[in-house]
C-alpha atoms as one frame of an Amber mdcrd trajectory, in Angstrom:
protein
 -27.020 -47.055 -73.055 -28.571 -50.246 -74.327 -28.866 -50.968 -78.019 -32.638
 -50.503 -77.873 -32.189 -47.215 -76.011 -29.763 -46.047 -78.671 -32.235 -46.931
 -81.428 -35.005 -45.032 -79.625 -32.766 -41.959 -79.329 -31.885 -42.130 -83.037
 -35.594 -42.409 -83.891 -36.307 -39.349 -81.762 -33.608 -37.386 -83.596 -34.968
 -38.649 -86.934 -38.467 -37.393 -86.076 -37.064 -34.038 -84.927 -35.288 -33.660
 -88.270 -38.527 -34.485 -90.102 -40.270 -31.673 -88.213 -37.415 -29.288 -88.973
 -37.568 -30.237 -92.677 -41.310 -29.523 -92.759 -40.740 -26.209 -90.997 -38.078
 -25.276 -93.559 -40.323 -26.305 -96.472 -43.089 -24.064 -95.170 -40.787 -21.118
 -94.575 -41.443 -18.205 -96.913 -37.749 -17.972 -97.809 -36.772 -21.564 -98.593
 -33.082 -22.314 -98.074 -32.360 -25.206-100.464 -28.882 -25.756 -99.069 -30.175
 -26.060 -95.512 -33.007 -28.332 -96.651 -30.580 -30.664 -98.435 -28.342 -30.818
 -95.361 -31.303 -31.695 -93.126 -32.396 -34.416 -95.535 -28.852 -35.812 -95.646
 -28.693 -35.994 -91.850 -32.112 -37.632 -91.715 -31.042 -40.271 -94.239 -27.856
 -40.979 -92.277 -29.922 -41.545 -89.142 -32.304 -43.831 -91.024 -29.370 -45.874
 -92.333 -27.833 -46.132 -88.865 -31.160 -47.235 -87.354 -31.547 -49.894 -90.070
 -28.035 -51.244 -89.467 -28.602 -51.431 -85.723 -31.918 -53.212 -86.182 -30.340
 -55.715 -88.571 -27.593 -56.407 -86.063 -30.196 -56.790 -83.343 -32.077 -59.476
 -85.283 -28.883 -61.418 -86.000 -28.200 -61.978 -82.310
């Protein structure tokens, strides 16, 4: 997979996590632990995307 393809896949996963976070927030029985874990994963993806984009601009 190309670097750009990898970034696109990470962005897709990031968006999916955002939707899952919204779904969890709107759930009548909010699971704070699950919500925090989803947010942590989303942040990790965002950081990875940023690092890849920075590396892409350096080349």
